[in-house]
C-alpha positions in Angstrom: 0.0 0.0 0.0 2.9 2.3 0.7 3.2 4.8 -2.3 -0.2 3.7 -3.6 -2.7 6.4 -4.7 -6.3 5.6 -3.6 -9.2 7.2 -5.4 -6.9 9.3 -7.5 -6.2 11.7 -4.6 -4.9 9.9 -1.5 -1.2 9.2 -1.6 -0.4 6.5 1.0 2.7 7.4 3.1 3.1 5.0 6.0 1.3 2.5 8.2 0.5 3.9 11.6 -1.7 1.2 13.2 -4.1 -1.6 12.8 -6.6 -3.9 14.4 -8.2 -7.3 13.8 -10.4 -6.0 11.1 -8.5 -3.2 9.3 -5.1 -1.5 8.9 -4.6 2.3 9.3 -2.3 4.4 7.1 -1.2 8.0 7.1 -1.9 9.5 3.6 -1.8 12.9 1.9 -4.9 14.3 0.3 -3.5 15.7 -3.0 -6.6 17.6 -3.8 -7.0 19.5 -0.4 -3.3 19.4 0.5 -3.7 17.8 4.0 -2.8 14.7 5.9 -5.6 12.1 6.4 -5.9 8.7 8.1 -7.1 5.9 5.9 -8.5 2.7 7.4 -8.3 -0.2 4.9 -10.1 -3.5 5.4 -7.7 -6.4 5.7 -7.3 -8.6 2.7 -8.6 -11.8 4.4 -12.0 -10.1 4.9 -12.6 -8.5 1.4 -14.8 -11.4 0.4 -16.6 -11.7 3.8 -19.9 -9.8 3.4 -20.4 -9.6 7.2 -17.1 -7.7 7.7 -17.8 -5.5 4.7 -21.2 -4.6 6.2 -19.6 -3.9 9.5 -16.9 -1.8 7.9 -19.4 0.3 6.0 -21.5 0.6 9.2 -18.5 2.2 10.9 -18.4 4.9 8.2 -22.1 5.4 8.4 -22.2 5.6 12.2 -19.2 8.0 12.5 -20.3 10.1 9.5 -23.6 10.8 11.2 -21.8 12.5 14.1 -20.3 16.0 14.2 -18.5 16.6 17.5 -15.1 18.0 18.4 -14.4 14.8 20.4 -15.3 12.4 17.6 -13.0 11.6 14.7 -14.5 13.1 11.5 -15.2 10.9 8.5 -14.2 12.6 5.2 -14.7 9.9 2.5 -15.5 6.2 2.0 -14.7 4.2 -1.1 -13.7 1.0 -2.8 -11.0 0.5 -5.4 -10.8 -3.0 -6.8 -10.8 -5.2 -3.7 -9.7 -2.4 -1.4 -12.4 -1.1 0.9 -11.3 2.1 2.7 -12.5 4.9 4.9 -10.8 8.4 4.9 -10.9 10.1 8.2 -9.4 12.9 10.2 -5.7 12.4 11.0 -4.9 13.0 14.7 -1.3 13.6 15.3 -0.5 12.2 18.7 -0.9 9.0 20.7 -3.8 6.7 21.7 -4.8 6.5 25.4 -3.4 2.9 25.7 0.1 4.1 24.8 -0.2 6.9 27.4 -1.4 4.5 30.1 1.5 2.2 29.4 4.0 5.0 29.5 3.0 6.8 32.7 0.0 5.2 34.5 -1.4 5.9 37.0 -2.3 9.3 35.5 -2.8 12.5 37.6 -6.4 12.7 38.8 -7.2 15.9 37.1 -5.8 14.7 33.7 -7.8 11.4 33.9 -11.0 13.3 34.7 -10.3 15.8 31.9 -9.9 12.9 29.4 -12.9 11.0 30.8 -15.1 14.2 30.5 -14.3 14.6 26.8 -15.0 10.9 26.1 -18.3 11.2 28.0 -19.2 14.3 26.0 -18.6 12.4 22.8 -20.7 9.5 24.0 -23.5 11.8 25.0 -23.5 13.2 21.4 -23.5 9.7 19.9 -26.3 8.5 22.2 -28.4 11.5 21.3 -28.0 10.4 17.7 -29.1 6.9 18.6 -25.5 5.5 18.1 -24.1 3.0 20.7 -20.3 2.7 20.3 -20.0 -0.8 22.0 -16.2 -0.8 22.0 -15.0 2.0 24.3 -11.4 1.2 25.3 -8.1 3.1 25.5 -7.0 1.8 22.1 -9.9 3.7 20.5 -9.3 7.0 22.3 -6.8 9.3 20.5 -5.1 12.2 22.3 -3.9 15.0 20.0 -0.8 17.0 20.7 -3.0 19.9 21.8 -4.7 17.6 24.4 -7.9 17.2 22.4 -9.5 13.8 22.9 -11.0 12.0 19.9 -13.2 8.9 20.0 -12.7 6.7 17.0 -13.4 3.1 15.7 -17.1 2.8 15.4 -16.5 -0.6 13.7 -19.0 -2.5 15.8 -21.3 0.5 16.6 -25.0 -0.1 15.9 -28.2 1.9 16.1 -30.1 1.7 19.3 -32.9 -0.3 17.6 -30.6 -3.3 17.3 -31.6 -6.1 19.6 -28.3 -7.8 20.4 -24.6 -7.6 20.0 -24.2 -11.3 19.2 -23.6 -12.4 15.7 -24.1 -16.1 15.0 -23.5 -16.8 18.7 -20.2 -14.8 19.0 -19.8 -11.7 21.1 -18.2 -8.7 19.4 -16.0 -6.3 21.3 -13.0 -6.2 23.7 -13.5 -8.6 26.6 -11.6 -6.6 29.2 -14.0 -3.6 28.7 -17.3 -5.6 28.4 -20.4 -4.8 30.3 -22.1 -7.8 32.0 -25.0 -7.6 29.6 -22.6 -7.3 26.7 -20.9 -10.6 27.9 -24.3 -12.3 28.1 -25.0 -11.4 24.5 -28.3 -9.7 25.4 -29.5 -6.3 24.2 -27.0 -3.4 25.0 -27.7 0.2 25.3 -26.2 3.5 26.4 -25.4 2.2 29.9 -23.1 -0.5 28.3 -20.9 2.3 27.0 -20.8 4.0 30.4 -19.7 0.7 32.0 -16.8 0.5 29.6 -15.9 4.2 30.3 -15.8 3.4 34.0 -13.2 0.7 33.3 -11.2 3.1 31.2 -11.2 5.6 34.1 -10.3 2.8 36.5 -7.3 1.8 34.3 -6.1 5.5 33.9 -6.0 6.0 37.7 -4.7 2.6 38.9 -2.6 1.4 35.9 -4.4 -2.0 35.9 -7.6 -3.6 34.7 -10.4 -4.5 37.1 -10.8 -8.0 35.7 -8.0 -10.3 34.4 -8.0 -14.0 33.4 -6.3 -16.7 31.5 -8.9 -16.7 28.7 -11.5 -14.3 27.3 -14.2 -16.6 28.8 -12.8 -16.4 32.3 -12.6 -12.6 32.0 -16.2 -12.4 30.8 -17.4 -14.6 33.7 -15.7 -12.3 36.1 -17.6 -9.3 34.7 -20.8 -11.3 35.5 -19.9 -12.8 38.8 -17.0 -11.2 40.6 -16.5 -7.8 42.3 -13.4 -5.7 41.4 -10.9 -4.3 43.8 -11.9 -0.7 44.7 -9.6 1.8 43.0 -8.8 3.8 46.2 -7.1 0.6 47.6 -4.8 0.7 44.6 -4.3 4.5 44.5 -4.9 6.4 47.7 -4.6 9.7 45.8 -8.0 9.2 44.1 -10.7 11.4 45.7 -13.8 9.7 47.0 -15.9 11.7 44.6 -14.0 10.2 41.6 -14.1 6.7 43.0 -17.9 7.1 43.4 -18.1 7.8 39.6 -16.2 4.5 38.9 -18.3 2.5 41.4 -21.6 3.8 40.0 -20.7 3.4 36.3 -19.4 -0.2 36.8 -22.4 -1.6 38.6 -23.4 -5.0 37.2 -27.1 -4.1 37.3 -27.6 -1.5 34.5 -30.4 0.1 36.5 -28.0 1.1 39.2 -25.6 2.9 36.8 -25.9 6.4 35.4 -29.1 6.7 33.5 -27.5 8.6 30.7 -24.1 10.0 29.5 -25.3 13.5 30.3 -25.8 12.5 33.9 -22.3 11.0 34.1 -20.9 14.1 32.3 -22.4 16.4 34.9 -20.8 14.3 37.7 -17.4 14.3 36.0 -17.5 18.1 35.6 -18.1 18.7 39.3 -16.3 15.8 41.0 -13.1 17.8 41.7 -14.8 20.7 43.4 -13.4 21.1 46.9 -16.9 20.5 48.5 -17.2 17.1 46.7 -13.7 15.6 47.1 -14.5 14.1 50.5 -18.1 13.1 49.9 -19.4 9.8 51.5 -18.7 6.6 49.7 -21.7 5.3 47.6 -23.4 2.2 48.9 -25.8 0.0 47.0 -28.5 -2.5 48.1 -27.5 -6.0 47.3 -30.2 -8.0 45.3 -29.2 -11.6 45.3 -32.0 -13.7 43.8 -30.5 -16.9 45.4 -30.5 -15.8 49.0 -32.9 -17.5 51.5 -36.3 -15.8 51.6 -38.9 -15.8 54.5 -42.3 -17.0 53.1 -45.4 -15.4 54.7 -47.8 -17.7 56.6 -50.9 -19.0 54.8 -54.0 -17.5 56.3 -57.3 -19.5 56.4 -59.9 -18.5 53.9 -62.9 -16.8 55.7 -65.3 -18.3 53.1 -64.6 -21.8 54.4 -65.7 -21.1 57.9 -68.5 -23.4 59.0 -68.2 -25.6 55.9 -66.8 -29.0 55.7 -65.1 -30.7 52.8 -66.4 -33.7 50.9 -63.8 -35.8 52.6 -65.0 -34.9 56.0 -68.6 -35.6 55.1 -67.6 -39.0 53.6 -65.8 -39.9 56.8 -68.8 -38.9 58.9 -71.0 -40.9 56.7 -68.7 -44.0 56.8 -68.6 -43.8 60.6 -72.3 -43.7 60.8 -72.8 -46.8 58.6 -73.2 -50.2 60.1 -70.0 -52.4 60.3 -71.3 -55.0 57.8 -71.5 -52.5 55.1 -68.1 -51.2 55.8 -66.4 -54.5 55.3 -68.3 -55.1 52.1 -66.9 -51.9 50.6 -63.2 -52.9 51.1 -63.1 -55.3 48.1 -63.1 -52.8 45.3 -60.3 -50.5 46.7 -58.1 -53.5 47.3 -58.5 -54.5 43.6 -57.5 -51.1 42.4 -54.5 -50.9 44.8 -53.3 -54.3 43.5 -53.5 -53.2 39.9 -51.7 -50.0 40.7 -48.9 -51.9 42.4 -48.6 -54.3 39.5 -48.4 -51.4 37.1 -45.7 -49.7 39.1 -43.6 -52.8 39.2 -43.9 -53.2 35.5 -42.9 -49.6 34.9 -39.9 -50.0 37.3 -38.8 -53.0 35.2 -39.0 -51.0 32.0 -37.0 -48.1 33.5 -34.4 -50.6 34.7 -34.2 -52.1 31.2 -33.8 -48.7 29.5 -31.2 -47.6 32.0 -29.3 -50.8 31.4 -29.6 -50.9 27.6 -30.2 -47.4 26.3 -28.8 -44.8 28.8 -25.3 -43.7 27.8 -22.8 -43.5 30.7 -21.1 -40.1 31.4 -17.3 -39.6 31.1 -14.9 -36.9 32.0 -13.3 -34.8 29.3 -9.5 -35.0 29.5 -7.1 -32.1 29.0 -6.0 -32.1 25.4 -4.3 -28.6 25.1 -0.5 -28.8 24.6 -0.7 -32.3 23.2 0.1 -33.3 19.7 -2.9 -34.2 17.5 -2.1 -37.9 17.5 -1.8 -38.0 21.3 -5.1 -36.0 21.6 -6.8 -38.6 19.3 -5.5 -41.4 21.4 -6.6 -39.8 24.7 -10.1 -39.1 23.3 -10.5 -42.7 22.1 -9.4 -43.9 25.5 -12.0 -41.7 27.2 -14.7 -42.9 24.9 -15.0 -39.6 23.1 -15.0 -38.8 19.4 -12.9 -36.2 17.5 -14.8 -33.8 15.3 -13.6 -33.9 11.7 -12.2 -32.0 10.0 -9.9 -30.6 12.6 -9.6 -26.8 12.7 -6.1 -25.6 12.0 -4.9 -22.1 12.8 -1.6 -20.4 13.5 -1.0 -19.7 17.2 2.3 -18.0 18.1 2.2 -19.6 21.6 2.1 -23.2 20.3 4.4 -25.2 18.1 3.1 -26.7 14.8 0.8 -29.7 15.2 0.0 -28.9 18.9 -3.6 -28.6 20.2 -4.2 -25.1 21.6 -8.0 -25.2 22.2 -10.7 -27.8 22.8 -14.5 -27.3 22.6 -15.2 -28.8 26.1 -13.2 -27.6 29.1 -11.1 -30.3 30.9 -12.8 -32.2 33.7 -16.2 -31.5 32.2 -18.7 -34.4 32.5 -20.2 -35.4 29.1 -22.0 -38.4 27.6 -19.8 -41.2 26.3 -19.4 -40.8 22.5 -19.7 -37.0 22.6 -17.9 -35.2 19.7 -15.0 -32.9 20.8 -13.7 -30.2 18.4 -10.0 -29.3 18.5 -8.0 -26.4 17.2 -4.4 -27.3 16.2 -1.6 -24.9 15.6 0.0 -24.8 12.2 3.3 -23.3 10.9 3.2 -19.5 10.8 1.9 -18.4 7.4 4.7 -16.8 5.5 4.4 -13.6 3.4 5.7 -13.1 -0.1 8.8 -11.0 -0.3 8.0 -7.8 -2.3 10.1 -6.7 -5.3 12.2 -3.8 -4.1 14.2 -3.3 -7.4 14.0 0.3 -8.7 13.2 1.7 -5.3 15.4 3.9 -3.2 16.7 2.4 0.1 14.2 4.6 2.1 11.2 3.5 0.0 12.3 -0.2 0.3 12.5 0.1 4.1 9.0 1.7 4.2 7.6 -1.1 2.1 9.1 -3.8 4.3 8.0 -2.1 7.5 4.4 -2.0 6.1 4.6 -5.8 6.1 5.7 -5.9 9.7 9.5 -6.0 9.4 11.4 -4.1 12.1 13.9 -1.6 10.8 16.6 -3.0 13.0 16.6 -6.2 11.0 17.1 -4.4 7.7 20.8 -3.9 6.6 22.2 -1.9 3.7 25.1 -2.6 1.4 26.3 -0.9 -1.7 27.9 -2.0 -5.0 29.0 -0.5 -8.3 26.7 -1.3 -11.2 26.5 -0.5 -14.9 22.9 -1.4 -15.3 21.2 0.1 -12.2 21.2 3.9 -11.4 22.9 5.2 -8.4 20.8 5.1 -5.2 18.4 2.4 -6.5 18.1 -1.2 -5.1 20.4 -3.5 -7.0 19.8 -6.8 -5.1 17.8 -8.1 -2.1 18.0 -11.1 0.2 15.6 -12.9 0.4 14.8 -12.5 -3.3 11.5 -11.1 -4.4 8.6 -13.6 -4.6 10.1 -15.9 -2.0 8.3 -16.7 1.2 9.6 -15.1 4.4 8.5 -14.4 8.0 8.4 -10.6 8.6 8.7 -11.1 12.4 12.1 -12.9 12.3 13.7 -12.5 8.9 16.9 -10.5 8.5 16.8 -8.7 5.2 19.8 -7.4 3.3 19.4 -4.6 0.7 22.2 -3.8 -1.8 22.0 -0.3 -3.3 23.8 0.6 -6.5 26.6 3.1 -6.4 26.3 3.6 -10.1 29.0 2.8 -12.7 32.5 2.6 -11.1 34.7 5.5 -12.1 38.5 5.7 -12.6 40.7 8.6 -11.4 42.3 10.1 -14.5 46.1 10.1 -14.4 48.4 12.9 -15.7 49.7 12.0 -19.1 51.5 15.3 -19.9 55.2 14.8 -20.5 54.8 11.1 -21.5 55.4 9.6 -24.9 52.5 8.1 -26.8 53.5 4.5 -26.0 53.9 5.2 -22.3 50.5 6.9 -22.2 48.8 4.0 -24.0 50.3 1.5 -21.6 49.1 3.5 -18.6 45.6 4.0 -19.9 45.2 0.3 -20.7 46.4 -0.6 -17.2 43.6 1.5 -15.7 40.9 0.2 -18.0 40.8 3.2 -20.4 41.6 3.3 -24.1 43.8 5.6 -26.2 41.7 7.6 -28.7 42.8 10.2 -31.2 46.4 11.3 -31.3 46.9 14.9 -32.4 50.0 17.1 -32.7 50.6 20.7 -31.9 53.5 23.1 -31.6 54.8 23.8 -28.1 57.4 26.1 -26.6 57.3 24.3 -23.2 57.0 20.5 -24.0 59.8 18.6 -25.7 59.1 17.2 -29.2 57.4 13.8 -29.1 55.9 14.2 -25.7 52.3 14.8 -24.6 51.2 18.4 -24.1 47.6 17.9 -23.0 44.8 15.3 -22.7 41.0 15.4 -23.3 38.2 15.1 -22.2 39.4 14.3 -18.6 42.1 16.3 -16.9 44.3 14.9 -14.2 42.3 13.7 -11.1 38.9 13.8 -12.9 36.5 10.7 -12.7 36.4 8.8 -15.9 34.2 5.9 -16.8 35.8 2.5 -17.7 36.4 2.0 -21.4 36.4 5.7 -22.2 38.6 6.9 -25.1 41.2 9.5 -24.2 42.5 12.0 -26.8 46.1 13.1 -26.5 48.1 16.0 -28.0 51.8 15.5 -28.8 54.3 18.2 -29.2 56.0 18.5 -32.6 58.5 21.1 -31.4 58.7 24.9 -31.6 56.3 26.6 -34.0 57.8 27.8 -37.3 57.9 31.5 -36.2 60.0 30.7 -33.2 63.5 32.2 -33.2 66.5 30.8 -31.4 68.8 33.7 -30.3 72.1 33.7 -28.3 72.3 36.7 -26.1 76.0 37.5 -25.3 76.1 39.2 -21.9 79.4 40.9 -20.8 79.8 40.7 -17.0 82.6 42.2 -14.7 83.6 41.6 -11.1 82.8 44.2 -8.5 86.6 44.8 -8.2 89.2 43.8 -10.8 91.1 40.8 -9.6 88.7 39.8 -6.9 86.1 37.0 -7.2 82.5 38.0 -7.8 79.5 35.5 -8.0 77.3 36.2 -11.0 73.8 34.6 -11.2 71.7 34.8 -14.3 67.9 34.2 -14.7 66.0 34.5 -18.0 62.5 34.6 -19.4 61.6 33.6 -22.9 58.8 31.9 -24.9 59.4 28.5 -23.3 58.2 29.2 -19.7 55.1 31.4 -20.1 56.6 34.4 -18.3 58.1 32.4 -15.5 61.7 32.9 -14.6 64.2 30.1 -15.4 67.6 29.8 -13.8 70.5 30.0 -16.3 73.2 29.3 -13.8 75.8 30.9 -11.6 79.5 31.8 -12.4 82.3 33.0 -10.3 84.5 35.5 -12.1 87.5 37.8 -11.2 87.7 39.6 -14.6 85.3 40.8 -17.2 83.8 38.0 -19.3 81.0 37.4 -21.9 78.4 34.8 -21.0 76.1 33.3 -23.7 72.4 32.9 -22.8 70.3 30.9 -25.4 66.7 32.3 -25.8 63.7 31.2 -27.7 61.6 34.1 -29.0 58.3 34.5 -30.7 56.3 37.5 -32.1 54.3 37.7 -28.9 56.8 36.2 -26.5 59.7 38.5 -25.7 62.8 37.6 -23.8 64.6 39.1 -20.8 67.8 38.4 -18.8 68.2 39.3 -15.1 71.7 39.7 -13.6 72.6 39.3 -9.9 76.1 40.2 -8.4 77.0 38.6 -5.1 73.3 37.9 -4.4 72.1 41.4 -5.1 70.0 42.3 -8.1 72.1 44.3 -10.7 70.1 44.8 -13.9 67.5 43.4 -16.4 68.1 43.3 -20.2 65.1 42.9 -22.5 65.4 41.1 -25.9 62.6 41.7 -28.3 61.7 39.4 -31.2 61.9 42.2 -33.8 65.4 43.3 -32.6 66.7 39.7 -32.5 65.3 39.0 -36.0 66.8 42.3 -37.5 70.1 42.0 -35.6 69.5 45.2 -33.7 69.5 43.9 -30.1 71.3 46.5 -27.9 74.5 45.1 -26.5 74.6 45.7 -22.8 77.5 47.4 -21.1 79.6 45.4 -18.8 79.1 46.2 -15.2 81.6 48.8 -14.0 84.5 47.7 -11.8 86.6 49.4 -9.2 90.3 49.7 -10.0 92.6 47.4 -7.9 93.8 48.9 -4.6 97.4 50.3 -4.9 100.3 48.6 -3.1 101.9 50.5 -0.2 105.0 51.4 -2.3 102.8 53.1 -4.9 100.9 55.1 -2.4 101.4 58.8 -3.3 102.7 61.2 -0.7 100.3 63.4 1.1 99.4 66.5 -0.7 100.7 69.6 1.1 98.1 71.7 2.7 96.5 74.2 0.3 97.5 72.1 -2.8 94.6 71.0 -5.2 94.5 67.2 -5.9 94.9 66.0 -9.4 91.9 64.9 -11.3 91.4 61.1 -11.3 90.6 59.9 -14.7 88.8 56.8 -13.3 85.0 57.0 -13.5 83.2 56.1 -10.3 81.4 52.7 -10.4 78.1 52.9 -12.0 78.6 56.2 -13.9 78.1 56.3 -17.7 79.5 58.5 -20.4 83.0 59.3 -21.7 85.5 60.0 -18.9 87.5 63.2 -19.2 90.7 63.2 -21.3 90.0 59.8 -22.7 90.1 60.8 -26.3 87.5 58.0 -27.0 85.4 57.9 -30.2 82.0 59.7 -30.3 79.1 57.4 -29.1 81.3 54.8 -27.4 80.6 54.1 -23.7 83.1 53.3 -21.1 82.5 49.9 -19.7 85.4 49.1 -17.3 89.1 48.5 -16.9 91.5 45.7 -17.4 93.8 44.4 -14.7 96.6 46.7 -16.0 94.4 49.7 -15.9 93.6 49.6 -19.6 90.0 50.9 -20.3 87.8 48.5 -22.3 85.4 50.2 -24.7 82.4 48.1 -26.1 80.8 48.9 -29.4 77.4 47.7 -30.8 76.9 44.0 -31.3 76.5 42.5 -34.7 73.5 40.6 -35.9 74.8 37.4 -34.3 74.9 39.1 -30.9 78.7 39.2 -30.6 80.4 42.4 -29.4 82.7 44.7 -31.4 85.8 45.8 -29.5 86.7 49.5 -29.4 90.1 51.3 -29.0 92.0 51.0 -25.7 93.4 54.1 -24.0 95.5 54.5 -21.0 
């Protein structure tokens, strides 16, 4: 039923309860966008006309009532073999659950609940409806505290004459009224008796009558007195106990005469002036007690008159003795004939008793015996087994064991009496539903609707190419097999979808290496394409498609690779000759060079480090392109010195500016060459050496126009650098001292 749509508008969500006749589900009314409760007749009764009539009668009985304490009926219908009633959904618990959780209840709470139940019964009785099954299971308590009476499944109009149906009593035996148990006509007072038991149970936490069988409980309703509630719970006021005592009288005439009268008592019982009222007492009326019979008085009309017998005696006394003896003959004849007839009759009776009267035997106990042993015991006792034997599942007895007999043990019956037995059979198994295509949650709901506890349902997961992720892939037991919902452990395997492969990084590999790696992982090599690349060596993979490194790929997917075929045609290889000088001539200086060109996408690359003590030219190989310029960065002794840009156009045209070597300081003079101090007032001579870092032609050098001074040799000779040629090599200028 879970997920089924009844009547084109009621979407069944979950099972929330059930009884012997029907199951109750929570559903959503799509048309009115509200939750409703749907009572569905059990499958085993859909062909039983009596149950169908009773089911429809419930809808008719409850639908005729409109009261805040009665569950409202919204709709009734039939779809195929599904008979259902749509009613108000009460979010909360039934009174039986509340009693189990925290009985005994507080007195004021119990009285408040009983008042609302009594109000609902008063409304029903005024509409000529007797509920006939008032018990905590049929009392719903909403979250707002509102009490709702439900389940009018065996309710009947007051005009009905009996609650028996083909000799069986309908209702819940622990809440029966005595007249209900007898199967005689029931009325409003029967509902009040049941309400009294509900109040008793709320305030004491126990039932007034308990027994080993329904029959024994019913007999106690008829014959025994219950223990007074104040003996079980001293907190109950006397006024409340009086309500219980009066509503549970075995004689209906001694109970409340109507629900309205009981309601008025409930509404005032907790008033201070009533709490300590005297205990109610009732006159006992035992029909079997010894009675005193009145004396028989003489009839005045008979005064002075004599009976015929007296007259006859007088007349006989007055007759002569001869006549008296003569009259004895006839009476003696009649007396003799009478005695002879009596003797003959006694003989006939003796003969009948001896030949025709069946002896009595005692019924043995057959419950808990196997069927074969029960047959043997019946035969031994002279009793006959009724055929066919009734078989029925009973959870308290093993298969093939007798759990009920038609005559109680130790009962005296005539020899040859037929005894009916009920024998337990194996528990009927249910058919495992097909869960394929459902989500795990939907599958759990479907199993719970059949009575499987969620704790016995386990989940597993597996990859699958055929079943979508999140849907049931496999189940155990398999669909269609027989299983016991009360004991079976059920395993549900859910699909994780198709298994994926983490894509490896193929860049930098050769085609053969990439193909081997893909096949190892379950992938295939697809198209192989080529492209120019500044950064990847010729013959190696530059990129992959459609999955990048780390992406999830499906098994068997074809992967396209791009292989480098070297630098593009427009690329230009250029050697940049860089003159470098030490900080001071003759002393070691560490030169580090970094460069940027078309190969590294703007990222610096380390050319290397050299240690020099004199001016040198270092060659830096660059790859240039129209949109990818080059640059060289120089560091001396760890400190940044200068950057030299190399454009593609200049390199192609041979017009790259040749950098000047870094200026150097002249070597320090030895002590012998140190000049004498200049006398005071004398001007020092001009030093032709240019300070480090200065540019231009030093004074008195006589150098050529446009030539820059770039440094000094170890002997003090000045080195002049000219423009480089197209190959990038420097032209030497003239040396001057």
